[in-house]
N, C-alpha and C positions, 0 to 999 in steps of 0.2 A: 441391279443393285445401285448403279449410278443415278438413275432417275429418282429412286427412293431417297438417296442421299441428298440430292438437290432439293427435292420436295421438302424434306424435314429441315434442311438448312434454311430454306426460304421461310418456313413457318417460324423457326427460332428467331430469325432476323426480324420478321414482322412482329413477333411477340415482344422482343426487346425494344423495338421502336415504339410499340404501343405503351410500354411501361414509361418510356421517356415522355410520351405525350401526357401521361397522367401526372408524372413528376420527374423532373430531370435528376435522378439519383447520382450521387457523387461517384459511385463505383462504375457508372456507365461513361463517365468522362474519359476513362482510360481507353475506351474503344471509339472515341470520337463523337459520342452522343451527348453533347454538352448543352443542347437546347431542344426545345419542342419542335423547332423547324427541322432539325436533323432527325429527330425522332419520327416525324411525319414522312420524311424521305426514306428512312429505313423501313418503316411500315409498308410503304408503297412498293419499294424495291423487293422486300421479302414476299409480298403477295404476288408480285409479277413472277418471281423465280418459282414459287410454289405452283402457281397455275401453269406456267410453261412446262415445268417438270411433269405435272400430271397429264399434260396433253402431248408430250413428246411421242412421235410415231414409234410403233413397235415393229421392228423388222421381222419379216417372215423367215423362219428357219425350217430346214428340211433335213431329215436323216435318211441317208441312202448310201449303202444298202442297210436294210433292217437287221439288227443284231439281237434284238430282244422282243418280247411280247409288247412292251410299251412302244417300241419303234413301229411295230405293225399296226397297233391301235391308234397311235397319234404320230404319224410321220411328219406332219407339218404343225407348227405352233408358233406363237408370237411371244408368249410369256412362259418362263420356266424357272425352276430352282432344283438344285442337285446337292445332296448331302450323303456322306458315306463314313463308315468307320469299320474297324476290324473287330471280330468277335472270336473269342477262344471257345468254340463249341462246334458241334457237328451241324451240317445243313439241316438235318431233321429237327434238332433242338432249336435252331434259330427259326425255322419254319413254324414250329409249334408256338414259340414265343411271340411271333408276329400276330398270330391269331388269338393269343390268350392275354396279352398285355392290356391293362385297364387304364382308364383316365387317371385313377389315383396314383398309378406308378409313374406317370409322365409328369415330371416336375414342371410347375407353372402352367400346365395345360388349361386347367379350369380358370385360372386367373386371366390368362391371355385371351381365351375365348369369351370370357365375360366382358373384357375390355372391348373386344371386337363387336359384341352384340349384347349389351347388358340387359335388354328387354327380355331375352330368353329366360333369365332366372326369375322373372317376375310373374310369369304365367304358369301354365300347366307344366309339370315336370315330366313330359313325355320324352321318348327317345329323340335325341338330337345330337349331332356331332358338336354343336356349339354349347350344349348343356347336357353332357352325358352323365348317366348314372356312374357313380364313382367306382363301383366294384364289378362292372360288366366289361367284357372285352370290347375295346374301343372300335375294333374293326367291325364287330357285329353290330354295334350301335350305328356306325356309318351306313352299313348295308340295310338297316331298317329305317333310315331317315334320308333317303334320296339317292344314295350311291348304289351301284350295282357292279357285280364282277364282270369285267370285260374279257379277261383272259386269265388262265391259271395253268402253271406248269410246276407241279410239285416235284421235289421241294426246292424249287429254284426261283420262281417269280409269280407274283400275283399282281394283277392290274385292276384297280377299281376306278369307276368313272362316274360323272354326274353332269347334268345340265345346270349351269350356274348363272346363266343369263338368257332371257327369252323376251320376245316382244311383249309390250305392256298389255296388249289386248288378248293375250293367250290365256286360256283356262289352265292355270298352272297345275292344279291337282289332276285334272284329266290327262294333261300331257305327261306328267310324271308317271302316272299309273300305266300309260301305254308305251313309254319310252324305255324299252329294254333292247336296244339294237345289238346286232352282232358286232364284232370288232371291225369287220369290213365296212358295215353300214356306218358305224361311228366315225371311222377314218374318212369316209367319202362325204359326210354331211357338209353341205355348203349353203344352206338356206340362210339369207341375211337376217341379222337381228339376234343371233344366239351366241353364247360362249359355252364351249364344252371343255371339261377338264378331265384329265386322266392322271392317276397317281399310282406308282408301283412300289413294291418292295422286292428287291432282287438279291439273291444270295449267290455268291461265287465262291466255290470251294478252293482255297489257296493251298491246301495240303498241310500236313503237320499239325492237324487239329485246329486250324484257323480258317475263318470265312471272312469275306468282305461283304458287308451289308450296305446296300444302297437304296435310297428312296429318291425318286424324281417326280416332280409335278410339272405337267405341261398344260397349257391352256391355248385354245384356238378360238378367237372371236371372228365371226363372219359378218362382214360389212363394216364400213368406216365408222358409223355411229356406235356400233357395239364395241369396236376396238377402242374408241375414245372413252366410252363409258366404263368398260372394264379396266382399261389402262389406268385411269385415275384411281379406281378402287384397289387394284393390285399394288400400285406404288405406295398407297397409304398403308396397306396391311402387311407389306412384304417383311419388314423387320420382325414383327411378331410371328408371322407365318414361318419364317426361317428358323426362329428360335424353337417353335413348337416341334418342328420336324427333327431338329437336332436332339431335343430332349426325348422325343419319341424313339429315335434310334437308340439312345442310351438306355432307355427303359427296356427295350427289346434285348439289348446286350446283357443287361443285368439279369433279366429273367432267364435267358438262355444259359448264361454262365452258372446260375444257381442250379439249373437242371443238370449241367455237367458235373457240378460238385456233388449233387445228390446221388448221381449215378455212379460216382467213383467209390 
């Protein structure tokens, strides 16, 4: 979170400095940008902050002992995000909602994924997690567009995974078609130049008709070059990615609670 905050703070500072270079607006005088010289300094400082934030090292984290399927599939990682909420429904109803919720139900999903990769909407409208059909289950779309189920424990946890970075000289289509490793193989993969990601939905029954629904995403990049390359990308997309996951959980909650109401 902090590297992303620094990155966007630097970008904002650079943008404000650039505006001062074009024209020293009066409202910028209040923040000390009263001349083009100061605008140039702000632009340079903002650029340095943004680049430094993008290239900050990512510490290796390890989960031990393993307490979930995600822990077993991705015990080591450098990048991650975690979101959770409570749902008034049974584990079975939440489990069904996880598998049935659509992109249309996830507020801002299509807008944020378009911002992330607008070219997806210009070409063929095939299955893609970045340009999903509005009324198809989003988890099913993900599994048809590069993700695969790594572990499943019904009705408690499902883990999906994907290769999201690979060497530039690799035949991506051929590699993707062949890359369906076991959880153990995925956890042990260490060949440099790759980044592998795993994401789960986990349901914990709290009793009294309530569940805690959690989603966590972990990414492990192998090799210094892959860590730098993915780190810059991750820190750029993190705010939108976090918002998508929050909205995704809320959509699951709404669908599960509708099921509860319909069953009453």
